[in-house]
C-alpha positions as CSV (number, residue, x, y, z in Angstrom):
1,M,6.3,5.5,-21.4
2,K,8.3,8.9,-21.7
3,E,5.9,10.5,-19.4
4,I,6.2,8.1,-16.5
5,E,10.1,7.8,-17.1
6,S,10.1,11.7,-16.9
7,F,8.1,11.6,-13.6
8,L,10.4,8.8,-12.2
9,R,13.3,10.9,-12.4
10,R,11.5,13.8,-9.8
11,I,11.9,10.8,-7.0
12,V,15.2,11.2,-5.3
13,A,16.1,9.4,-1.7
14,P,15.9,12.0,1.3
15,D,18.7,13.3,3.1
16,P,19.7,10.7,6.0
17,L,21.7,13.5,7.7
18,V,18.2,14.8,9.0
19,A,18.2,11.8,11.1
20,L,21.2,13.3,13.4
21,G,18.7,16.1,14.4
22,A,15.9,13.8,15.2
23,Y,18.0,11.5,17.3
24,R,19.5,14.5,19.2
25,R,15.6,15.9,19.9
26,L,14.8,12.2,21.0
27,E,17.6,12.2,23.3
28,S,16.5,15.7,24.7
29,L,12.9,14.3,25.9
30,T,12.1,13.1,29.6
31,K,12.5,9.7,28.8
32,P,15.4,7.0,29.2
33,R,17.2,6.6,25.5
34,G,15.1,4.2,23.5
35,S,12.3,3.9,26.2
36,L,9.6,4.2,23.2
37,G,11.1,1.6,21.3
38,R,10.3,1.6,17.6
39,L,8.0,4.7,18.2
40,E,11.3,6.7,18.2
41,E,12.4,5.0,14.9
42,L,9.0,6.2,13.3
43,A,9.5,9.8,14.5
44,V,13.0,9.7,12.8
45,R,11.9,8.0,9.8
46,A,9.1,11.0,9.2
47,A,11.9,13.8,9.6
48,V,13.9,11.8,7.1
49,I,11.1,11.4,4.6
50,T,9.6,14.8,4.7
51,G,13.2,16.6,5.5
52,Q,11.4,18.7,8.3
53,A,12.8,18.8,12.0
54,M,9.2,18.6,13.5
55,P,7.2,16.8,11.1
56,R,3.3,16.4,11.9
57,V,0.6,14.7,9.9
58,A,-2.5,16.9,9.6
59,A,-4.2,15.9,6.3
60,P,-3.5,12.2,5.7
61,V,-5.8,10.4,3.4
62,I,-6.4,6.8,2.6
63,F,-6.6,6.0,-1.3
64,T,-8.9,2.9,-1.7
65,L,-8.8,1.9,-5.1
66,A,-11.4,-0.5,-6.7
67,G,-11.1,-2.8,-9.7
68,D,-12.6,-6.4,-10.7
69,H,-10.3,-9.3,-12.2
70,G,-11.4,-11.8,-15.0
71,V,-9.4,-14.7,-12.8
72,V,-12.4,-14.8,-10.9
73,A,-14.0,-17.1,-13.6
74,E,-11.3,-19.8,-12.5
75,G,-13.4,-19.8,-8.9
76,V,-10.6,-18.5,-6.8
77,S,-12.7,-16.8,-4.5
78,A,-15.3,-17.1,-1.3
79,Y,-17.1,-14.4,-2.7
80,P,-18.7,-13.5,-6.0
81,Q,-17.6,-11.0,-8.1
82,A,-20.6,-8.8,-7.4
83,V,-19.2,-8.0,-4.1
84,T,-16.6,-5.4,-5.3
85,A,-19.2,-3.1,-6.6
86,Q,-21.2,-3.6,-3.4
87,M,-18.4,-2.8,-1.1
88,V,-18.0,0.4,-3.3
89,E,-21.5,1.3,-2.4
90,N,-20.5,0.2,1.4
91,F,-17.2,2.7,0.9
92,A,-19.6,5.5,-0.1
93,R,-22.2,5.3,2.7
94,G,-19.1,5.1,5.3
95,G,-20.2,1.6,6.6
96,A,-16.8,-0.5,5.7
97,A,-14.2,-1.2,8.2
98,V,-11.6,1.4,6.3
99,N,-14.4,4.2,7.0
100,V,-14.8,3.2,10.8
101,L,-11.1,2.9,11.4
102,A,-9.9,6.2,9.2
103,R,-12.6,8.5,11.3
104,H,-10.9,6.7,14.3
105,V,-7.3,8.4,13.3
106,D,-8.7,11.4,11.8
107,A,-7.8,10.3,7.8
108,R,-9.7,11.0,4.8
109,V,-10.7,8.1,2.4
110,V,-10.8,8.7,-1.4
111,V,-12.4,5.9,-3.1
112,A,-11.9,5.4,-6.8
113,D,-13.4,3.0,-9.4
114,L,-10.5,2.0,-11.9
115,G,-12.1,-1.0,-13.2
116,V,-15.1,-2.4,-11.3
117,A,-16.9,-4.7,-13.8
118,T,-20.6,-3.4,-12.7
119,E,-21.6,-0.1,-14.2
120,L,-22.0,2.0,-11.0
121,P,-24.4,4.6,-10.3
122,S,-22.9,8.0,-9.2
123,Y,-21.7,7.6,-5.6
124,R,-21.2,10.7,-3.5
125,G,-17.5,10.4,-2.5
126,V,-16.6,7.6,-5.3
127,L,-14.4,9.0,-8.1
128,A,-15.6,7.5,-11.4
129,R,-11.5,6.8,-13.1
130,K,-12.9,3.7,-14.7
131,I,-10.6,2.4,-17.3
132,A,-11.9,-0.9,-18.1
133,P,-14.7,-3.2,-16.7
134,G,-12.4,-5.3,-14.7
135,T,-8.9,-7.3,-16.3
136,R,-8.9,-10.4,-18.4
137,N,-8.3,-13.5,-17.0
138,L,-4.5,-13.6,-16.1
139,A,-4.5,-17.6,-16.1
140,R,-5.2,-17.3,-20.1
141,G,-3.0,-14.3,-21.0
142,P,-2.0,-11.0,-19.8
143,A,-4.5,-9.5,-17.3
144,M,-4.2,-5.8,-18.8
145,T,-2.3,-4.2,-21.8
146,R,0.5,-1.7,-21.2
147,E,-1.5,1.0,-22.3
148,E,-4.5,0.5,-19.7
149,T,-1.6,-0.2,-17.0
150,L,0.0,3.2,-17.4
151,A,-3.5,4.5,-17.9
152,A,-3.9,2.9,-14.2
153,I,-0.8,4.3,-12.5
154,G,-1.1,7.6,-14.1
155,I,-4.6,8.2,-12.2
156,G,-3.2,7.0,-9.0
157,V,-0.5,9.9,-9.6
158,A,-3.2,12.3,-10.3
159,L,-5.3,11.3,-7.2
160,V,-2.3,11.9,-5.0
161,E,-1.9,15.3,-7.0
162,E,-5.5,16.2,-6.4
163,A,-5.7,15.3,-2.7
164,V,-2.3,17.1,-1.4
165,P,-2.0,14.9,1.2
166,D,0.7,15.0,3.9
167,C,0.6,10.9,4.7
168,I,-0.8,8.4,2.4
169,G,-2.6,5.1,3.2
170,T,-2.8,2.5,0.9
171,G,-5.8,0.4,0.0
172,E,-7.9,-1.8,-2.3
173,M,-11.3,-3.5,-2.9
174,G,-11.4,-5.8,-5.6
175,I,-12.4,-9.8,-5.8
176,G,-9.9,-12.1,-7.2
177,N,-7.0,-9.6,-6.1
178,T,-5.3,-11.7,-3.8
179,T,-4.7,-14.3,-6.7
180,A,-3.2,-11.5,-8.9
181,A,-1.3,-10.5,-6.2
182,S,0.2,-13.8,-5.5
183,A,1.0,-14.3,-8.9
184,L,2.9,-10.6,-8.7
185,T,5.0,-11.6,-5.8
186,A,6.2,-15.0,-7.2
187,A,7.0,-13.3,-10.3
188,L,8.9,-10.6,-8.9
189,T,10.6,-12.3,-6.0
190,G,11.1,-15.8,-7.6
191,A,9.0,-17.7,-4.6
192,D,7.3,-20.6,-5.2
193,P,3.8,-19.8,-5.6
194,R,3.0,-22.4,-3.2
195,A,4.6,-20.0,-0.1
196,V,3.1,-17.1,-1.3
197,T,-0.4,-18.2,-2.3
198,G,-2.7,-18.0,0.8
199,R,-6.4,-18.3,1.4
200,G,-7.6,-14.3,0.6
201,T,-11.3,-14.1,1.4
202,G,-11.4,-17.4,3.4
203,V,-11.5,-20.3,0.8
204,D,-11.6,-23.9,1.9
205,D,-8.7,-26.6,0.9
206,A,-10.4,-27.3,-2.6
207,V,-10.5,-23.6,-3.8
208,W,-6.9,-23.1,-2.5
209,A,-5.7,-26.1,-4.3
210,R,-7.5,-24.6,-7.5
211,K,-6.1,-20.8,-6.6
212,L,-2.6,-22.2,-6.3
213,E,-2.9,-24.0,-10.0
214,V,-4.0,-20.9,-11.5
215,V,-1.1,-18.8,-10.1
216,K,1.2,-21.5,-11.6
217,R,-0.6,-21.5,-15.1
218,A,-0.8,-17.7,-15.1
219,L,3.2,-17.7,-14.4
220,A,3.7,-20.3,-17.2
221,T,1.5,-18.9,-19.8
222,N,2.8,-14.9,-19.7
223,R,6.1,-15.9,-18.8
224,P,6.6,-12.7,-16.7
225,D,10.1,-10.9,-16.9
226,P,11.2,-9.8,-13.2
227,R,13.5,-7.3,-15.0
228,D,10.3,-5.8,-16.3
229,P,8.2,-4.8,-13.9
230,L,5.9,-3.1,-15.6
231,G,5.4,-5.9,-18.0
232,V,4.8,-8.3,-14.6
233,L,2.3,-5.9,-13.5
234,T,1.0,-5.9,-16.8
235,A,0.6,-9.7,-17.3
236,V,-0.9,-10.7,-13.7
237,G,-1.6,-7.4,-11.7
238,G,-4.7,-5.2,-11.5
239,L,-6.2,-2.1,-12.6
240,E,-6.6,-1.1,-8.7
241,I,-2.9,-2.6,-8.3
242,A,-1.6,-0.7,-10.8
243,G,-3.4,2.6,-9.7
244,L,-1.7,1.8,-6.0
245,V,1.7,2.2,-7.8
246,G,1.1,5.5,-9.1
247,V,-0.3,6.6,-5.8
248,I,2.8,5.2,-4.1
249,L,5.5,6.8,-6.8
250,A,3.2,10.0,-6.1
251,G,3.8,9.8,-2.6
252,A,7.6,9.5,-3.0
253,A,7.7,12.3,-5.3
254,R,5.9,14.4,-2.9
255,R,8.2,13.5,0.0
256,V,5.4,12.5,2.3
257,P,5.3,9.2,4.3
258,V,3.7,6.3,2.5
259,V,1.9,3.8,4.9
260,L,1.4,0.5,3.3
261,D,-1.7,-1.7,3.9
262,G,-1.2,-5.5,3.5
263,F,-0.5,-7.9,0.8
264,I,-1.8,-6.3,-2.0
265,A,-0.7,-3.2,-1.4
266,T,2.9,-4.2,-0.6
267,A,2.9,-5.8,-4.1
268,A,2.1,-2.6,-5.6
269,A,4.7,-1.2,-3.3
270,L,7.7,-3.7,-5.0
271,V,6.4,-2.9,-8.7
272,A,7.1,0.8,-7.5
273,V,10.3,0.2,-6.0
274,R,11.3,-2.1,-8.7
275,L,10.2,1.0,-11.1
276,R,12.6,3.4,-8.8
277,G,14.4,2.3,-6.1
278,E,14.7,5.3,-4.0
279,V,10.7,4.9,-3.9
280,R,11.9,2.6,-0.7
281,E,12.7,5.4,1.5
282,Y,9.4,6.6,1.9
283,L,7.6,3.5,2.7
284,I,6.3,2.5,6.1
285,A,4.8,-1.0,6.7
286,A,2.0,-1.0,8.8
287,H,1.3,-4.5,9.7
288,R,2.4,-7.8,8.8
289,S,-0.8,-9.5,6.8
290,A,-2.1,-12.9,7.5
291,E,-1.7,-13.5,3.9
292,P,1.6,-16.0,3.5
293,G,2.9,-13.8,0.9
294,H,3.0,-10.7,2.6
295,A,6.1,-11.7,4.4
296,R,8.0,-12.4,1.4
297,L,7.1,-9.3,-0.1
298,L,8.1,-7.4,3.1
299,E,11.7,-9.3,2.9
300,A,12.1,-8.3,-0.4
301,L,11.7,-4.7,0.2
302,G,13.6,-4.5,3.5
303,L,10.8,-3.4,5.6
304,A,9.7,-4.5,9.2
305,P,6.1,-3.7,10.0
306,Y,4.9,-2.0,13.3
307,L,1.6,-4.0,14.0
308,D,1.1,-7.7,13.7
309,L,-2.7,-8.7,14.5
310,G,-3.5,-11.3,11.9
311,M,-5.6,-9.1,10.0
312,R,-6.2,-9.7,6.3
313,L,-8.9,-7.4,5.0
314,G,-7.2,-4.9,3.0
315,E,-9.3,-1.6,2.0
316,G,-6.5,0.2,4.3
317,T,-7.4,-0.9,7.2
318,G,-4.2,-1.8,8.2
319,A,-3.0,1.5,6.9
320,A,-5.6,3.3,8.9
321,L,-4.1,1.9,12.1
322,G,-0.3,2.5,10.8
323,I,-1.2,6.2,10.5
324,G,-2.6,6.1,13.8
325,V,0.7,4.8,15.2
326,L,2.6,7.4,13.1
327,R,0.7,10.2,14.7
328,A,1.3,8.8,18.2
329,A,5.0,8.9,17.3
330,L,5.2,12.2,16.1
331,A,3.1,13.6,19.1
332,C,5.5,12.2,21.8
333,Y,8.3,13.5,19.1
334,T,7.1,16.9,19.2
335,D,5.1,17.6,22.2
336,M,6.7,15.8,25.2
337,A,8.8,18.3,27.2
338,T,12.7,18.3,27.1
339,F,14.9,17.7,30.3
340,K,15.9,21.4,30.0
341,D,12.2,22.8,29.7
342,A,10.7,20.2,32.8
343,G,13.7,20.9,35.3
344,V,14.1,17.0,35.1
345,S,17.5,15.7,35.7
346,E,19.4,14.0,33.1
347,R,21.5,10.7,32.7
348,L,24.3,10.2,34.7
349,P,27.5,10.6,32.9
């Protein structure tokens, strides 16, 4: 615990005055004021986050962390637990949606096994960082021990430090993890479980009702205290979610943009912000998930997403698209001609 407290102290808020120079740069470009809409806002945010007058994203990395969940024993998913391991193999082969979209935006994908129930073969491109073969059933008691939670956070930090990215995307894979994220969201925000529990992999009405009952039972059994974010994460989270908390904290410590994927990744982000409030200044919400709990998380973080495409896949797919939008914003910001350079008349007084 002392190690994470020491690490958290390294995370400081960026200098907001950097925004003044960024706005001046935008005012000088050959376009009407504000005509690029939220792309301009995004460029300014990148300048503030990095502290650089002309920021660029040259080496983005999407971290897709995998872990299984004991709560699948309650019948909360439309897919069997074996899919987690099968999808990790798909990631290794480059055949998943996140691989395709990452190639599209020229980002690297780092896949790590933090808690897949199956003992995986040695796949090229998959990092073996297993802490346990999945979590325990959160409906019957804590999903993890505090030691496992801290270990997973530490692994997330180490993955970022090894990869040295200048922009981070967050992703995950784990059958049952929308149940964990729903419980996390309800516990941290005080929301009614019914309002934040969605259909995940596309469950029918009967399975959704069972999933909702499981989330309620998890909260009643564990009684997580929102004033103790590590305790909440330990009680109703997951190994891959805890790993993402570490990834997000490390991104803030490195002063690089942290592009959030959807529901599960944003639940991890809220835990990170509850641990260290300054983390929020480094977060970029890529998109709005179709999962109902995601809206409540975005509201709690005060973030407005840049895309709304009805997506709910996870893996880091939304983050990949968000990285593409960020790169587009920075390309306009750094590469457009100024009125002076282009010899274009400026706005009339």
